C-alpha positions in Angstrom: 0.1 -0.2 0.0 1.0 3.6 -0.6 0.8 5.9 2.1 1.9 9.7 1.9 2.0 11.8 5.1 2.7 15.5 4.2 5.6 16.5 2.0 9.3 17.0 2.2 11.2 20.6 1.7 14.4 19.8 -0.5 16.5 22.2 -1.6 18.3 21.4 -5.1 22.5 20.8 -5.2 23.1 23.1 -8.3 21.5 26.7 -7.1 19.4 26.1 -4.0 16.0 26.1 -5.1 13.6 24.5 -3.1 10.8 22.3 -3.6 8.3 20.1 -2.2 7.6 16.7 -2.9 5.1 13.9 -1.3 6.4 12.6 1.9 6.1 8.6 1.3 5.7 6.3 4.5 5.1 3.2 2.3 5.3 2.3 -1.4 3.3 -0.3 -3.3 5.5 -2.3 -5.6 3.2 -4.4 -7.6 2.7 -3.9 -11.3 0.7 -5.2 -14.3 3.6 -5.9 -15.9 7.3 -6.7 -15.5 10.2 -6.9 -17.6 14.1 -7.7 -17.5 14.9 -5.0 -18.3 13.4 -3.1 -15.6 10.5 -1.5 -17.0 7.2 -2.0 -15.1 3.5 -1.5 -16.5 0.9 -0.4 -14.6 2.7 0.5 -11.3 2.4 3.2 -8.8 6.3 3.1 -8.6 7.4 5.4 -11.6 10.2 4.3 -14.1 12.2 7.3 -14.3 15.1 7.0 -12.1 14.7 9.9 -9.7 16.1 12.4 -13.2 14.3 15.7 -12.4 15.3 19.2 -14.0 15.8 21.8 -12.1 14.4 25.7 -12.5 17.9 26.6 -13.1 17.8 24.4 -16.3 20.3 21.8 -14.6 19.2 17.9 -14.6 19.2 16.7 -11.1 18.2 13.2 -9.1 16.0 13.2 -6.4 18.5 11.3 -4.0 21.3 14.3 -4.5 18.4 16.7 -3.3 19.3 17.5 0.0 16.2 17.8 2.7 15.6 20.7 4.6 12.3 19.9 6.6 8.7 18.5 6.4 5.4 19.9 6.4 1.6 18.9 6.4 1.3 21.2 3.2 3.8 23.3 0.8 3.0 26.2 -1.7 6.6 25.3 -3.1 6.5 23.9 -6.7 7.1 20.1 -7.2 10.0 18.9 -9.7 8.6 18.0 -13.2 9.3 14.7 -14.9 11.7 14.9 -17.6 10.3 14.0 -20.6 11.4 11.5 -23.8 12.3 14.5 -25.6 14.9 16.1 -23.1 16.8 13.1 -22.6 19.5 13.8 -25.8 19.8 17.1 -23.8 20.1 15.7 -20.8 23.2 13.2 -21.5 24.6 15.8 -23.3 25.1 18.1 -20.7 25.1 15.8 -17.7 27.2 16.7 -15.0 27.7 13.4 -13.4 28.0 9.6 -14.4 25.2 9.5 -12.5 22.8 12.0 -14.1 24.1 10.5 -17.9 23.4 6.9 -16.0 19.9 7.1 -15.3 18.6 9.1 -18.5 20.6 6.3 -20.7 18.2 3.9 -18.4 15.0 6.0 -19.4 16.1 5.8 -23.1 16.8 2.2 -22.6 13.2 1.7 -21.7 12.2 3.9 -24.1 13.8 2.4 -27.3 12.2 -1.3 -25.9 9.0 0.1 -26.0 8.2 -0.8 -29.5 9.5 -4.6 -29.0 7.2 -4.5 -25.6 4.1 -4.1 -28.5 5.2 -6.2 -30.3 5.5 -8.9 -28.0 2.2 -8.1 -26.7 0.3 -8.3 -30.1 2.4 -11.3 -31.1 1.4 -13.3 -27.4 -2.5 -12.3 -27.5 -2.9 -13.8 -31.0 -1.0 -16.9 -29.5 -2.6 -17.1 -26.6 -6.2 -16.2 -28.4 -5.0 -19.3 -31.0 -5.0 -21.6 -27.9 -8.4 -21.1 -26.4 -9.9 -21.3 -30.1 -8.1 -24.8 -30.2 -9.2 -25.7 -26.4 -12.8 -24.8 -26.9 -13.5 -26.7 -30.2 -12.4 -29.6 -28.2 -14.0 -29.1 -25.2 -17.7 -27.9 -26.5 -20.7 -26.8 -23.9 -22.7 -30.3 -24.9 -24.8 -29.5 -21.5 -28.7 -30.4 -21.9 -31.1 -28.1 -21.1 -31.6 -30.3 -17.8 -27.8 -29.8 -16.9 -28.7 -26.1 -17.3 -31.3 -25.9 -15.6 -29.3 -27.8 -12.4 -26.8 -24.9 -13.2 -24.0 -27.1 -13.9 -21.4 -24.9 -15.0 -19.4 -25.4 -18.5 -16.2 -26.7 -19.4 -13.6 -24.1 -17.9 -10.6 -23.2 -19.7 -7.7 -23.6 -18.6 -4.1 -23.4 -20.4 -2.8 -26.5 -21.7 0.6 -27.0 -20.5 2.3 -28.4 -23.4 1.1 -24.9 -25.4 3.2 -23.0 -27.5 4.7 -19.9 -26.4 6.7 -18.1 -28.6 7.7 -14.2 -29.3 9.0 -12.2 -32.0 12.8 -11.9 -32.3 14.6 -9.3 -30.8 17.1 -7.4 -33.3 18.3 -4.0 -31.5 18.4 -0.9 -33.6 22.1 0.8 -34.1 21.0 3.7 -31.8 19.5 1.1 -29.3 22.8 -0.5 -29.6 25.0 2.5 -29.3 22.8 3.7 -25.7 23.0 -0.3 -24.1 26.9 -0.3 -25.1 27.4 3.3 -23.3 25.0 2.1 -20.3 27.1 -1.0 -20.0 30.2 0.8 -19.6 28.9 3.4 -17.1 27.8 0.4 -14.9 30.9 -2.0 -15.3 33.0 0.9 -14.5 31.4 0.6 -10.7 33.1 -1.3 -7.9 32.1 -2.4 -4.4 28.5 -2.7 -3.6 27.6 -0.3 -6.2 28.9 -2.8 -9.0 27.1 -5.5 -7.0 23.7 -3.6 -6.8 24.1 -2.9 -10.6 24.7 -6.4 -11.4 21.3 -7.5 -12.8 20.7 -4.7 -15.3 24.3 -4.7 -16.4 23.5 -8.7 -17.0 20.5 -8.4 -18.9 22.0 -5.4 -21.0 24.9 -7.6 -21.8 22.1 -10.2 -22.6 20.2 -8.0 -25.1 23.4 -7.6 -26.7 24.0 -10.8 -27.2 27.4 -10.6 -25.0 26.5 -13.6 -23.4 29.7 -14.7 -21.3 29.8 -11.3 -20.0 26.1 -11.4 -19.0 26.4 -14.5 -17.4 30.0 -13.4 -15.3 27.5 -10.3 -14.2 24.9 -12.3 -13.1 27.2 -14.8 -11.2 27.9 -11.8 -8.8 24.7 -11.4 -7.6 23.6 -13.0 -4.5 21.1 -16.0 -5.3 17.7 -16.3 -3.9 15.3 -19.3 -4.4 12.2 -16.6 -4.5 14.2 -14.3 -6.8 12.0 -14.6 -10.0 14.0 -11.8 -11.8 17.5 -13.3 -11.2 16.2 -16.8 -12.3 14.7 -15.6 -15.4 17.5 -13.8 -16.7 19.8 -16.9 -16.0 17.9 -18.8 -17.8 17.6 -16.6 -20.6 21.1 -16.4 -20.7 21.8 -20.1 -21.1 19.6 -20.0 -23.8 21.3 -17.3 -25.7 17.7 -15.4 -26.1 18.3 -11.8 -26.1 14.6 -10.6 -25.9 13.8 -8.9 -23.1 11.0 -10.7 -21.5 7.6 -10.3 -19.7 7.1 -12.0 -16.5 5.1 -12.1 -13.3 6.3 -11.6 -10.0 
């Protein structure tokens, strides 16, 4: 459950301008779709990596703002989200690798959206064909007496041996260039930062077809039996599959 209590007054590190942001007490991390590149569809959590633009024109990260105080309410402005159209400018003028990293992650997600749409259309069509075949093999043969007694019709259950296919993923030169630079930034991290970014780094290598590097990156992740994301990416690396994958938690 997402709970908000008042606002936080924050100062931008670039010029000291102050802003009011919701004071989150808890966050809901659920989503309709999860993707291996980190994108969440239908989530209350934003996908913007905390990237914002200060009124002075500087691109900043929410985590780098300085907390001044908290209040029940405030007339101070909030920080607007950075649009997709602003990302090239943000990358070109980034004051730090952290800002460039956030912008390039957003570009990575944005450029994968066209594949996501093709993936959804392909999966929906295949699932519809699977269901139609099942319904044809399990017609509703209830008699009027069965219906009067409210006997239920056959209930569709997706067969375990049903096909599961998806479109081939072929990154464009623009996607490839962005992923290469993003990989370089993440791989340059060390210690705790590198371990924290090991999953997106492994995914970036995988989507580029750099499977050996992807395997080394995923090997650095602390494994948990319940970690759906890590298990899925690990399997896709072993299968030499580069496609971004949709899954549920």
